Legacy VTK file of the C-alpha trace (Angstrom):
# vtk DataFile Version 3.0
C-alpha trace
ASCII
DATASET POLYDATA
POINTS 88 float
5.172 0.439 9.093
2.684 -1.794 6.325
3.753 -2.697 3.501
1.729 -2.147 0.439
0.926 -4.888 -2.684
-1.061 -4.945 -5.105
-3.410 -6.989 -7.327
-3.024 -7.424 -10.755
-6.691 -6.183 -11.033
-5.439 -2.901 -9.392
-2.321 -2.761 -11.429
-4.714 -3.187 -15.072
-6.720 -0.682 -13.640
-3.963 1.750 -12.587
-2.397 1.875 -16.362
-5.465 2.702 -17.595
-5.662 6.272 -15.281
-3.743 9.436 -16.551
-0.480 10.606 -15.020
-1.786 13.099 -12.826
-4.211 10.592 -11.469
-1.761 7.860 -10.579
0.994 10.005 -8.984
-1.794 11.358 -6.736
-2.917 7.139 -5.878
0.256 6.902 -5.229
0.769 9.364 -2.752
-2.350 7.873 -1.360
-0.952 4.279 -1.168
2.123 6.110 0.668
-0.066 7.492 3.479
-1.197 3.922 3.913
1.985 2.607 4.356
1.541 4.512 7.710
-1.880 3.585 8.926
-4.442 1.370 7.064
-7.100 2.048 9.530
-7.293 5.716 10.603
-8.841 8.582 8.152
-6.896 11.604 8.367
-5.916 14.164 6.237
-4.746 12.815 2.712
-6.417 9.151 3.938
-10.017 8.961 3.392
-10.457 5.310 4.946
-13.871 4.180 5.592
-14.422 0.393 6.491
-16.966 -1.445 4.380
-19.996 -3.210 6.029
-20.309 -6.769 6.001
-17.102 -8.194 4.209
-15.073 -11.121 5.553
-11.849 -10.815 5.742
-12.824 -6.825 6.610
-12.043 -4.875 3.765
-11.882 -1.152 3.514
-11.745 1.975 1.227
-9.701 4.806 -0.009
-11.371 7.695 -1.338
-9.032 9.594 -4.139
-11.172 12.434 -5.888
-13.565 10.603 -7.544
-11.923 7.124 -7.431
-11.904 4.408 -4.612
-9.466 1.955 -4.124
-10.945 -1.357 -1.637
-7.860 -2.846 -0.048
-7.904 -5.691 2.913
-4.911 -5.487 5.801
-3.516 -9.161 7.211
-0.650 -8.816 9.595
1.543 -5.800 8.465
1.019 -6.542 4.390
-1.961 -4.107 3.019
-3.061 -5.992 -0.336
-4.484 -3.756 -2.727
-7.477 -5.600 -4.529
-8.981 -2.814 -7.154
-9.858 0.696 -7.900
-12.943 2.203 -9.761
-14.339 4.955 -9.956
-16.908 6.523 -8.018
-20.724 5.498 -8.745
-19.999 2.278 -10.170
-20.689 0.674 -6.254
-19.000 -2.462 -4.066
-18.472 -5.618 -4.732
-18.362 -8.351 -1.750
LINES 1 89
88 0 1 2 3 4 5 6 7 8 9 10 11 12 13 14 15 16 17 18 19 20 21 22 23 24 25 26 27 28 29 30 31 32 33 34 35 36 37 38 39 40 41 42 43 44 45 46 47 48 49 50 51 52 53 54 55 56 57 58 59 60 61 62 63 64 65 66 67 68 69 70 71 72 73 74 75 76 77 78 79 80 81 82 83 84 85 86 87
């Protein structure tokens, strides 16, 4: 089982979302606790190319959540709307 920690950047961005979307994202983060590497229903996960340390993206509707994994801790970096692009 993994533990999820969220950054302040994520918290600010998350607070601006609708309550309905916040609930969907919370459910997605709960799903990450089981296995943050393997794509499955309710967890559309892909590794991001050329990132050090390795980062992953979780897709929930039109939002993308970027995170990295260190031992048993998932560090959620940010959330943004589709189309913005990823920062390295």
